[in-house]
C-alpha positions as CSV (number, residue, x, y, z in Angstrom):
1,M,-0.5,-15.4,38.5
2,T,2.1,-17.3,36.8
3,M,1.8,-21.0,36.4
4,G,2.6,-22.7,39.7
5,K,3.4,-19.4,41.5
6,G,0.8,-17.1,43.1
7,E,2.8,-13.7,44.3
8,S,-0.1,-12.3,46.1
9,G,-3.7,-12.7,46.4
10,C,-6.8,-15.3,46.3
11,W,-7.4,-16.8,42.8
12,M,-10.3,-18.9,41.2
13,V,-8.9,-21.0,38.8
14,Y,-11.1,-22.5,36.2
15,D,-10.9,-25.2,33.7
16,Q,-13.0,-23.9,30.8
17,P,-13.1,-20.0,29.4
18,N,-14.9,-17.5,30.4
19,Y,-14.9,-18.5,34.3
20,M,-16.9,-21.7,33.3
21,G,-16.5,-25.1,34.4
22,N,-14.6,-26.8,37.4
23,Q,-13.9,-24.2,39.9
24,Y,-10.6,-24.0,42.2
25,F,-9.9,-21.5,45.1
26,M,-5.8,-20.8,45.4
27,R,-4.3,-18.6,47.9
28,R,-1.1,-16.6,47.6
29,G,2.1,-19.2,47.2
30,E,3.4,-22.3,45.7
31,Y,0.7,-24.1,43.5
32,A,2.7,-26.8,42.1
33,D,1.6,-28.8,45.1
34,Y,-2.2,-28.1,44.2
35,M,-1.6,-28.8,40.6
36,N,0.4,-32.2,41.4
37,M,-2.5,-33.3,44.2
38,W,-4.9,-32.5,41.3
39,G,-2.9,-34.5,38.7
40,W,-3.0,-31.7,36.4
41,G,-0.6,-30.4,33.7
42,N,0.8,-27.1,32.9
43,N,-2.3,-26.5,30.5
44,W,-5.4,-26.9,32.6
45,I,-6.0,-23.4,33.2
46,R,-8.4,-21.6,30.7
47,S,-9.7,-19.0,33.0
48,C,-8.6,-17.2,35.9
49,R,-9.8,-14.3,38.3
50,M,-8.3,-12.4,41.3
51,I,-10.4,-12.3,44.7
52,P,-10.2,-8.7,45.7
53,M,-9.6,-8.1,49.9
54,H,-12.0,-7.6,51.8
55,R,-11.8,-6.3,55.1
56,G,-15.3,-5.2,56.4
57,S,-17.7,-7.0,57.7
58,Y,-19.3,-10.3,55.7
59,R,-23.2,-11.2,55.5
60,M,-25.6,-13.2,53.1
61,R,-28.6,-14.4,53.0
62,I,-29.4,-17.8,52.4
63,Y,-32.5,-19.6,51.4
64,E,-33.7,-23.3,51.6
65,R,-35.3,-22.9,48.0
66,D,-34.9,-21.3,44.3
67,N,-35.9,-17.6,44.0
68,F,-35.2,-16.4,47.6
69,M,-38.0,-19.0,48.8
70,G,-38.6,-21.1,51.9
71,Q,-36.7,-20.6,55.2
72,M,-34.1,-17.9,55.3
73,N,-31.5,-17.4,57.3
74,E,-29.0,-14.3,57.5
75,V,-25.4,-15.6,58.2
76,M,-22.1,-13.7,58.8
77,D,-19.4,-16.2,59.7
78,D,-18.7,-19.7,58.3
79,C,-21.7,-22.6,58.3
80,D,-19.8,-26.4,57.9
81,S,-23.2,-28.1,57.9
82,F,-26.4,-26.3,56.6
83,M,-27.8,-29.4,57.8
84,D,-26.5,-29.4,61.1
85,R,-27.3,-25.9,61.6
86,Y,-30.2,-24.9,60.1
87,H,-31.7,-28.7,59.3
88,W,-32.0,-28.0,56.1
89,S,-31.4,-31.6,54.1
90,N,-31.5,-30.1,50.6
91,G,-29.1,-27.5,51.5
92,C,-29.3,-23.9,50.5
93,M,-30.7,-23.3,46.8
94,S,-30.4,-19.5,46.5
95,C,-28.5,-16.5,48.2
96,H,-28.2,-12.7,48.5
97,V,-24.3,-12.1,49.2
98,M,-24.6,-8.3,51.0
99,D,-20.8,-8.2,52.0
100,G,-17.7,-10.3,51.6
101,H,-16.3,-12.9,49.3
102,W,-17.5,-16.4,50.2
103,L,-16.9,-20.0,49.0
104,M,-19.9,-22.5,48.9
105,Y,-19.2,-26.1,49.0
106,E,-21.6,-28.9,47.4
107,H,-20.6,-31.4,50.7
108,P,-20.5,-30.2,54.7
109,H,-17.4,-29.7,56.1
110,Y,-15.9,-27.5,53.3
111,R,-15.6,-30.8,51.0
112,G,-16.3,-31.5,47.3
113,R,-16.8,-28.5,44.7
114,M,-16.6,-25.5,45.1
115,W,-18.0,-22.0,43.9
116,Y,-17.1,-18.6,44.5
117,F,-19.8,-15.9,45.6
118,R,-19.0,-12.1,45.3
119,P,-21.6,-9.7,46.5
120,G,-25.0,-10.4,44.4
121,E,-28.2,-12.0,44.2
122,Y,-28.2,-15.5,43.0
123,R,-31.7,-16.6,42.6
124,N,-31.1,-20.1,41.3
125,F,-27.8,-22.3,40.9
126,R,-28.7,-23.6,37.7
127,D,-25.8,-22.0,36.4
128,Y,-23.8,-23.9,38.9
129,G,-25.2,-27.4,37.6
130,G,-28.0,-27.1,39.7
131,M,-25.9,-28.1,42.8
132,R,-27.2,-27.8,46.4
133,F,-24.5,-26.2,48.9
134,M,-24.1,-27.9,52.1
135,S,-21.4,-25.8,53.9
136,M,-20.1,-22.2,53.4
137,R,-17.2,-19.9,54.4
138,R,-16.0,-16.7,54.1
139,I,-12.8,-15.8,52.1
140,M,-11.1,-14.0,55.0
141,D,-8.4,-11.4,54.8
142,S,-5.5,-13.4,56.7
143,W,-5.8,-15.8,53.5
144,Y,-4.0,-13.3,51.2
């Protein structure tokens, strides 16, 4: 990825080294519009990673509490509000991503800060600033 333009793929960019700090999702195309919209100069990106394309199924188990406790739901599609769908007022507090790549958001309807989750187990979200996630969506191959 060159500054301002991504030739292909989807990327997560971070404002701190070692994939830390605020995360921002970017799709293929012109990124200058994003940078202007968010008010960033040319040197704000401290680390980035390409999100690999996934063409299979999407599957994740989400949990109401840390350490895979509380109510659990297995999901295979986007959810614009954990409160509306599952009646979880505190959102999702841990998850196990089995298939696919996902974005989780701090507010319903895919708003607020977002975090990228690839396959793996996430027992708690303390590493993510103690966030409670309120919505999520799949990173689809049509975005590439």
